[in-house]
N, C-alpha and C positions, 0 to 999 in steps of 0.2 A: 313297243310288245310289253311293257310292264302294265299299260291302260288294258290291253286286250288279255293277259292273265287275270288281272284282278276283276273283270268283267266276268271272265268266265267262273272264276273262283264265288262271285255274288251268284250267279246264276244256277250252279250246280248246289250250291248252299242253298238255294231258297226251294231246287227240286227235292232236296231231301225233308223239307218240312212240309211240303204237298199229301205226300201220302198220309191217308188216317192208319193211325196203328202204330205210328212211328215210336219208336221208345225214345225216353226223354233226354236220354246221354245224346243220342241222334241231334235232339232238338238244340243242345245246349251248344254242342260242336259248331252244329250249323250256324247258330245265330254268332259263335264266337270268330267263325271263319269268314262271317258275313261283313263283322265288323272290322276284321283285315283286310279284307276286299275294299271295303269303303277308306280304310286307311290309305291302302295304296294309292286308289283314285285322287283323293284328296292333296295327297303328297305330290303326283304326278299332275296337279294343274299348275302347280310353280307361282300360285298366288303367296303373295310375302304373308299377309296377314293369318293364311293357313299354314304356310311353311313356319312360322314363328310358334304356333299353338303345337302342332304338329312337333318343332325342334324341341320345346320346352317338356312335351310329355312323354314323347315317343323318339326320342334321341337316337335308341339304336337303329332306326333306318338311316341315318347319315353315317353310318361305320359300316362300312363293305362286308366285313364278317358277319356281324351281329344282322343284318340286312339278309344276309345268304341263311344264317340260321334261322330266320324269322319264314322266309320263303321256304324253307326246307319243313319247318314244323305245319305251314299251311298244306303244303303238299302232302305230307303224310296223314294230315286228318282228313283231305279228299280223297286220298289213295284209300282210306277206311271206308268210305261210304260203298265200295266193292260195286259199283256199276259201271259201265262203259264210258259215260261222260265223267266221274269220278277219275277213273284210271286215266284218260287224256288231259283232264284239267291237272292232274299229280305231275304228269309228264310234263306239262307246258311251263308250270311254277320249276319244275326242277330245273328244267333248261334255262329260264330266264334268271333263276337264282345263280346258275354258273356261268351264264352271260353277262349280267350286271357285276359280279364280284371280278370278272376279268376285264373288263373295259374299266371299273374303277381304280382296280389296282394298276394295270398296264398305261392308263393314260389319266395321269392326276390332273392334269390340266382340264380334260373335259369336264369335272365337276366344277372348275373354277370360270369355264366360259359358260357353261349353265345357268350357275349363280349369277353371271353377268345380265345374261340375257332374261332371267326372271327378274331381276332390278329394274332394266330397263321397261319392262313391261309393266311391272308395278309403277313405276314412274309415270307413262302413259296412262294408266288408268286412274294414277291420283289426279292428275292432270284435267283428265276429263271431267272427274266427281269434283273438283275444285271450280272448272268452268260451269257447271250445272249448278252448283251451290250459290254459286256469285250471281247467275242468272235468275235463280229463283226470289233470291233476297233481294235483288234490287225489282223485280216484279211485285214483289209484296211490298216494299217501302213505297210504290209509286213512282220510281225512278226510269222504269223502263215503258210508262204509257205515252204515249203521244198527246 
């Protein structure tokens, strides 16, 4: 749901940039919301190296109340676009904000389980990278040739 809402946010913001004669303030808000949507997409990938950067610079996304406020801010910006797609996106973002807050507050074990799964995925990716690096190093040293 978060990825779908973020994709709708980015798409809605891009559509605001397309018409000629759009006011500069709309451009600025559209770019801001696109960045917010990209930030949510990056967070939802659950890759450790991306999550670490996000945690260091955008730690509010790891707090349920601040995440709720961030989604509400993004929803209010898309609501201000005043088009049907903007209204739909704003309602979707508001719904996702409420749902995320409910899940994170009601089921604190969910976050721990999600972090565990993300850690396992990071370990799997790292082992593949290590295997590929070892293979390439061996072939460059001439050890992998017959």
